LOVORO-86636 format. One record per residue (C-alpha): residue in one letter; x, y, z. Coordinates in pm, whole numbers, plus 50000, padded with zeros to 5 digits. Layout:
<sites>
aXYZ ...
</sites>
This chain:
<sites>
m500005000050000 s501465033449899 e501665064450116 p498395084650105 g498405111249837 l501055093649627 e500545073949307 p501105036349272 l503475023549000 t502525008848667 a503954975748551 a506524993948334 e507595015848624 r507944985748853 a510204970048590 v512475000648606 i512704997948985 e513434960648970 e516164966648714 e517814993148932 e517564971449244 e519154941949066 l521994963548935 l522704976449285 r522504941249431 r525064928049181 l527504956149256 l527194952549634 v527724914849610 r530864920249402 l532254946649635 t531674923449931 e533464895149751 l536474916849678 r536704928650036 t536214895050203 t538004870649972 r540954891849862 q541134915650162 l542034945749952 r543364964750248 g547114961250200 d546744942049868 a547574968649609 t549854945249415 l547024920949341 r544744949349229 i547424962148989 q547614927548834 e543834925848794 l543654960248636 r546384951448390 e544414920948288 d541274942148250 a543164967248035 a544394940147801 s540854929747710 a538964962347757 r537144982447490 e538845015047408 e536155036547570 d536775018347901 l540555021647891 p540805057248034 a538835047348345 i540925015748393 l544175034748351 n542945061048598 q542315033548853 l545725018548780 h547415052048835 g545575055949166 v546635021449290 w550255027849187 s550175060249386 i548865041549688 e551605015449661 d554285042149619 r553125059549935 g553205026450119 r549615028650239 g548504997250059 q544775005750078 v542835004549751 a539785026649725 l536585009949607 p533155025949572 e531625031649913 p528975003949955 r526665026650151 s526325049349845 p528445035749558 y526985056849274 f524405083849203 a523375078548840 h522915051048581 f522885053848204 r522715028247925 l524345032147582 r523365014347263 e525975011646991 g524564991146703 e523144959546860 r525284962047174 e524054977447499 r526234987047795 d525315000048140 y527425025848320 l527125039348673 l528365073848777 g530005078649115 h532905095249291 a535365066349239 s536025044948932 f535535007148939 l535544985648626 d535304948248683 s535794925548381 a534534894748568 t531024908848609 g530854936648350 l530084961948621 r531314997048542 v531345026248784 l532835057748628 d534245087148818 w532045115348691 r535005139448693 n537405122948453 a535925093348264 p535405103547897 l532105084947873 s530665103548173 q530135134147954 l527435115247763 y525245114848075 y525505152548109 r525215162347745 y522305141347620 r518745132647710 e517295098047727 g516535087047371 d518985111547211 p521535099946955 y525085107147065 e528565108846919 i531925109547093 d535525109546979 l537545080447120 p541045067947034 r539515043346786 g537635071546615 r534205087446635 v531615065046798 e527875069946756 g524955054946939 r521865062947144 i521155070047511 e518785041747602 a518305051147968 r519315080348188 r518445079348558 a519565095048882 v519365074249199 v519725078649572 i521315050149767 v521375053050146 e523135026950359 g523235003450063 e519495006249998 l517945021349685 r515665049649801 v514945070949492 v514975065849117 a514475097148906 t513795092948535 p512575117448269 g509105102948321 g508855106348698 r510435103649040 f509945071249234 e510535067749606 r510655039249852 t508125044650131 p507185022950430 g504375009150214 g506565001949911 w507615020149597 t505445048549471 r505495076549216 r505745111949348 g503905132849091 e505185140248742 e508415157348845 g511205134548734 l514835138348640 p515435172548482 f517755173248185 l518945207748287 g519235197148648 g519715216248968 g517635213149278 s515275184649341 g511675180049441 t511525184249815 a508315198249957 e505625187549715 r502455202849858 g501385238449916 l500185252350246 g496655240850320 v496525210750086 g498045176250057 v499635154050317 g502975154150492 r506045133450420 v507625109050659 g511055111650502 r513015131550249 v516065122850045 r517825144549790 l519475134949466 d523255138849457 v523835172849297 s526525157049077 a523705138348901 l521905171048825 l524625191548656 d523435205348325 p525605204348010 v526805240448052 q527775234648414 f529525201948331 e531545217848050 l532465247248271 i533765224548546 n535795201748326 r537065225148055 s538095256148248 g541645245448338 d543205257348663 g543395294948601 p541015322348714 l537305318948633 l534305341548697 v530925324148728 l527855346548736 g524205337748764 s520945345148938 a519735328349257 g519525290849219 s521475289048893 g524175266449036 k527115290349088 t528185274149412 t527695239449265 v529975247648971 a532635263349195 l532775233649434 h532725207549158 r535525226248983 l537515223749305 a536855186149313 a537925182548949 l541205201149011 y541985179249311 q541175147649118 q543315157648820 d546365168349022 p546195159349393 e549825168949446 t549405204849329 f545845209149454 g546095190649783 q543125196150012 k545205214450271 r546105239850003 l542505247249898 s540165272850054 v536575283950010 v535635318950125 v531985328350189 p530305358750347 e528215341950618 r528725313650866 g525515296450763 l526775292950408 s530135281750545 r528455253150730 l526455243650421 v529505243950191 t531365221550436 r528555196450405 l528495198950027 l532225192150000 e532115159450196 p530435137949926 l532885152649675 g535755137949875 l536925172149994 g536255169550365 q539635185250456 v539225217050251 e539255249250453 v535875267250447 r535715300850624 t534065334350615 f536355362450507 t536435375250865 e537515341351000 l540155337350731 a541565372350779 q541665368751156 a543575335851128 e546115350750887 l546665381451103 a547165359951413 r549925341651225 v551775371051070 s551145397251338 p550575381251678 g549485403451962 l546465419251794 p543225420351995 r541435387251963 v537885400151995 v536435409751656 r533105428051657 d530535428851378 d528425457651509 s530155487951357 p527865517851306 p526875519850937 l528785552450883 v531985537651026 a531655505650828 q531015524650508 l534105546350550 k536395517050638 r535165495850346 h535165522650079 r537575519049788 a538785554549854 l540475543350176 r542195514849992 d543385538649720 l544845563549971 l546605538450197 p549905537249999 s550305575150012 y549515574950385 r552175548750449 r554765569850271 s553785602750436 s553695586950783 g557345577050758 a556445540350772 g557235530650417 a559785506650279 g561895490050544 s559595499550831 r558745472451084 r556345492851292 k553495472051427 i550475473451202 e548255477951509 t550065510751577 l549555521051217 r545855512751242 r545475535451546 e547285563951374 l545375558851050 l541875557151196 t542385586851429 d544035608951164 r541225633251083 s543005648550786 f543465614350628 l539875604150697 r538595636850549 a540655629650239 v538875595950217 v535485613150242 e536475638349976 r537705611149741 a534485591749797 a532675620449623 g529505621149832 q529265583649897 v530545587650257 r529185614150492 e531485639050665 s530125628751008 a531695594450956 v535095609951037 e534345619051399 e532375587351460 t535305566251334 v537805585151551 r535655581251863 r535155544051808 t538835538051739 l539925556152056 r537505535352261 q538835503652102 m542415513752184 a541635520352551 q542365496452833 g539235479052958 a538165477453321 e539445441853350 a542945452953241 e542905483653466 h542055462053767 r544475434153688 g545605418554016 v542355425854198 d540565395454342 a538345381054065 e535305378054294 r535365415354358 l535235422053982 t532145400653923 t528925420253859 l525575409854002 d524485394653671 g527815376853622 r528825398053321 q532045416953253 l532485451053413 d532465467853070 a529305451252943 d526855475652782 t529145505452848 p531315525552606 e534305507352757 d532865474852617 l534765483552298 a538145483252470 q540785460752315 t538605449852024 l538765451351645 d535955457051400 a535495431551123 e536105460450881 d539545465851039 l540855431750930 p541295439050558 i542815472950647 l545375455450869 l546155430250596 e546665458350345 l548985476150589 h550845443350627 r551195440850250 l552555476150229 s555095469450505 a558445456450382 g559945424750526 g556725411150669 q555925374150674 p553835365950363 l550335352850395 q549795315850342 r549395308649969 r546495287749841 a546795265049537 h543195274149453 l540705297449612 v536925297149569 i535265330449650 d531505325149672 e528905353049691 a531805375849595 q529505405849541 d529545410849919 l533295418149929 c534905452649912 a538125463149738 l540265458650051 e538965423250098 f539765413749739 s543235428549791 a543735406850099 l542675375649910 r545125384249633 q547925380549888 m546825344449940 l547215335249572 g550265327849361 k551775349149089 e549435332948838 p546225332149046 s544165300249045 v540775312249165 t537065307049105 v534915337649169 a531155332349191 g528485358549245 d525475378749142 d525495416549166 v521765419149244 q522115396749552 r524235421349748 t523175425050112 g526215444450238 e527045481250265 g526855487849892 d530635489749849 f531085464249570 d533035479949282 g531935456649004 w533425425648846 d536045443848639 a537535459948949 a537325427549149 l539185407448884 e541785434648843 t542485434649217 l542795396649215 g545295398248929 a542815379948708 v541695406748466 d541695382148175 a539645355648356 p536965339348136 r533445349848234 h530475326548220 t526875334648307 l524595306048408 a521365316348241 i518925291348393 s517715292648753 y516455260048896 r515495268649251 c512355289849237 p508985282049075 l507805306948815 p505475327249045 i508365333349288 a510845340749010 r508535366748858 l507955384049190 a511705384649258 h512305400448918 q509625426848967 v510975436449309 l514355444749153 g512805471248930 g515515488648729 l518205466548889 a516895435748710 p519565422448473 g517145412348197 p513505405848106 a511105388448340 p511295350248332 t508715333348112 t509655296748152 g510075274148451 h508035250748667 l504785266348785 g504815255749145 a502525268249418 p501175303949409 v502755330949623 g500695340649926 w500255374950083 q498285388450379 r498075421750557 y497185419550928 p495525445451153 h498125441251429 f501125420151527 g499115397151755 a496815386751471 q499785379851249 v501525358551513 l498415337051563 a497985331951190 v501635323351128 q501855300651431 d498735281051337 a499795278050973 l503285265851064 a501945240851316 d499585227151051 l502355225550792 i504755207251025 a502055182151118 r501535174150749 e505135177350637 p507375169350934 q510475168250713 a509945202750559 s512445230950609 v510925265250671 g512685298750686 v511095328250865 l513295356150732 t513265391450868 r514985423450756 n517135426751069 a518315407551375 g515965426151611 a512905415151415 a514205379351412 l514525380151790 r510975393651820 w509595365851600 a511545339351788 g509855350952105 a506445351551936 l506865315651810 e508485301552124 h505555277952181 l506255260951849 p508715233051938 e510185231451589 a511025268751578 r514575280251653 l516375313551640 v519515312551425 n522425334551530 r525835336751364 g525055309851108 d524355281751354 f521925264051119 s521335227351197 f520035219850845 e517435197551008 p513675198450940 g511905225951127 v511555263951133 d514655286051123 i514095322451224 c516815346651119 e517545379050937 v517905377250561 a521685382650567 e522125350650771 a520375330450499 k522625342150214 g523305312749981 l520845289550158 e517445276250056 f514295263850229 d511295243650115 y509045271550242 v509835307950319 v507785332250529 l508605369450505 p506565384950788 d507675421350767 v507285432350404 d506265467350513 a507335502250416 v509635505950716 s511545473450669 y511695475950289 p511575512250172 v512015520849808 d515785520649766 d518285498449587 d519555481849904 s516025471250004 r515325458249655 r518395435949670 v517725423050021 l514055415449946 h515105398149623 v517525376149819 a514815367950075 i512255358649809 t514655336249618 r515455314149918 a512175295349857 i512255262149672 h508545254749678 q506335281949820 l506585317549952 w504345337050187 l504495374450244 g502895393050530 n502945426650698 v501355449150957 g500895485550868 t501755500150529 t502705474350271 s506095479950109 a505795498249779 l508275472949638 i505505446849607 r502545469549532 p502915467049152 w502945429349187 l499825430049405 e498015453549170 s498775431148871 g497365400449045 g500805385149075 e501475386748701 s501405348648683 l498925320248708 d499025288148904 t498195254048758 a494465260048793 g494685292648599 e493835313848903 p495625345549014 a498825337249198 v498285363249473 r496415346649754 s495955350850125 a498985333750277 f497165316850561 g493595313850448 a492465346750604 k490525373550420 g491305410150407 
</sites>
C-alpha cells in the first residue's frame, strides 16, 4: 500500500525499479566479495595485476577509466599505504545510464570513484574524469550521441538516463525523465510528474502547498553531481586551473559549479591541489556550514571553508601576533562604510609613505591602524575622494570608536584585583553595555585594512598561499577584501569567483566585476553566466524580478516550473499575524514533518521578536551567527544570515514600508529573501505594505498557478 496522496506504480515503472535494484544488488555482492576474499586492504599489488588484465581485454572507451584506477593504485603503493579505494557500499553511485551502439548495449554507473570489473561487466565511472561520463550530462534519454575516442568517432543512442539515491546500501529514489519514484514504508510509489530534469539543479523536496496535501515521513535528495546541466559540466571540466568568473541569478548553480571545479582540480592533480592547500571563502557562517557539508560527498572533507572575517583573523594571528582577539561585527553603518570604501584602499599607499612608515619599516600594524583611523586629515581625504558616497560625520564617529577600542578595559585596569570583587551581580564583565565594552577589540572592517597595511610593510611574513581559492557570493566583498585575498594567491592566480550583483546585502561597496578581477590579478579571467535558475517556481521568480525594478539584469522570466502560488496577507496588528503564522506553521509541520521553513526578517531585532512570538512552536529556533542545523523545522533569522541557503518554504513576515523602503539596498535584500524559497513563499505585513510589492499586488501577481487562478492569495487562508 502506497503512502496516502502518492501514486502507485505501473507495471513498466515497477520494471524500472526492479532493474535498478538488481543492478545495485550485483554491485554490492561484488564489492563484498572483493573485500572478504581478497582483503584489499594492504593488497595493492594484486589489484594492479587485475587492472592490467582488464586493460588488456577492455574496449577502448573503458581504457581511460581503467588506467585512471591503475594510476591511483600505483600512487597508493608508492606511498606505502596499501589501501585500495573501492566505491563506498553505503552509496556507491548516484546515476545510471545505458548506451546502445549498434546491437550492443552497455550499462554505466556514475559515482565519485572508478571501478571497472571485467569478471562481472560492472562499470562505475568517476564523473569527473571518465570520457564516457560526459554523455550522461550532454544528452537526454533517447537522444543519439557521438563521441571521439582513440579508435575514432563513435555513435549510438542513450537508452536510459536515471539519477538514483542510495542510502546505507538501499535504493531509496529513482528519478527518470518520466517521473520520480521513492521507497516508502508501504513500498515504491510515484511522486507526481516531476522526474529527472535534463537541465538539472535542485530536486523535488516539499511537494504540497500550504493548506493542501499530506505530509512526508522522510526526504532524500538526489546527489547534485547527478543534476549538473551540460553548461555546468563543461564549465567544470574545461576551464583549466586558472582564474574563472561564474555569474548567475539565485539558484542557477554558481556554488555547485565552483565546488565541483575544486573537486575536478583535486582529482586531476592531487599533488598540486592538495586539500590542505585549497580554501573556500563565503560571506556568512551559515553558508560556510552548508559548503562544508556539500564538500564531503565530493571527497573534499579537509578543505578549509571560512568566512572572510575568520580567514583574515587567522592570517593576522599568524603574521602579526598580539592583535586584539575580539572581533566585533556591530560597527555603526557610517563607520563601516568609511572603512570599506575603495577610497580608503586607494589612499593607503600615500599614507604609508607620508607617515614615515614606508619601505623597510617594521612598525606594528596595530600602531599604524590607530594612527590611521584617528588621523582626521586622512579620513577627510577619504570622504572627499568618495565624492559624496561617505558622509562627513563618519570621520568623527570613526575617531571616537577607534579611541575607545584602543583604551584599556576595566578588567585590564584592575588586573591583580581579586576576581570575585570584579564580578557584577548578573555575572557579566564590568564593561558590558558601556562605552568601555569596545576596549581592546577590532571591527570586522579593520581586518582587511590591517592586511593591506601588512602588505605595504616591507619584510613582513607573507600570507599563506592557496593553490586554489573559491570566492563565493563575491558581490559582498569590498576592494580591501579582494586585495587581501590576492595576497593568498600565487603569481598566476588560480581562483574561482562566483556571484550575482543583484544579491548584494552588504554596505553597497562592491566595485563591480572588472575591478574585482583586476584586484585579484585575474583581469583576463573567462566569464560565464549561468542563464537558467532551477530553485524557484515561476510565480516566485517573477515576483523576485519585479521587486528588483531597474536593477533587474534582463527581462522577466517566462519559463520554469509553475509551482505553488505566492501568498500574501496584511494583518491589523502584530498579535493577529503571530496567531495566523503560528497556526499555519503548526499545521504545515504536522503534514510535512520533514519540511524546512525559513522565517526571514529584515534585521536581527525583528528575528529576535519573532523567535519570542513563536516560542511555543517546538520546531522553531532562532539562528544566530550561522548556527543552522540543516534539520527539518523552522529557522528564524535575518535575511543576511540566509545568504546562499534555501528552504522548502519561506515566510517573510515584515514586508512593510519601514523594513523595505524604496531604495536599491532594500530591493536587493528583498530579492535575496524571496529567492530562498524552493517550493512556496508567503508574504505578510502589519501597517503600510512595502511599495516594492505593490505593483505585483496590483497586477494580480502577474502569473497564474496550475488552475489558471491569480497567483496572489491570502497566505494563511484569512481574508482582508
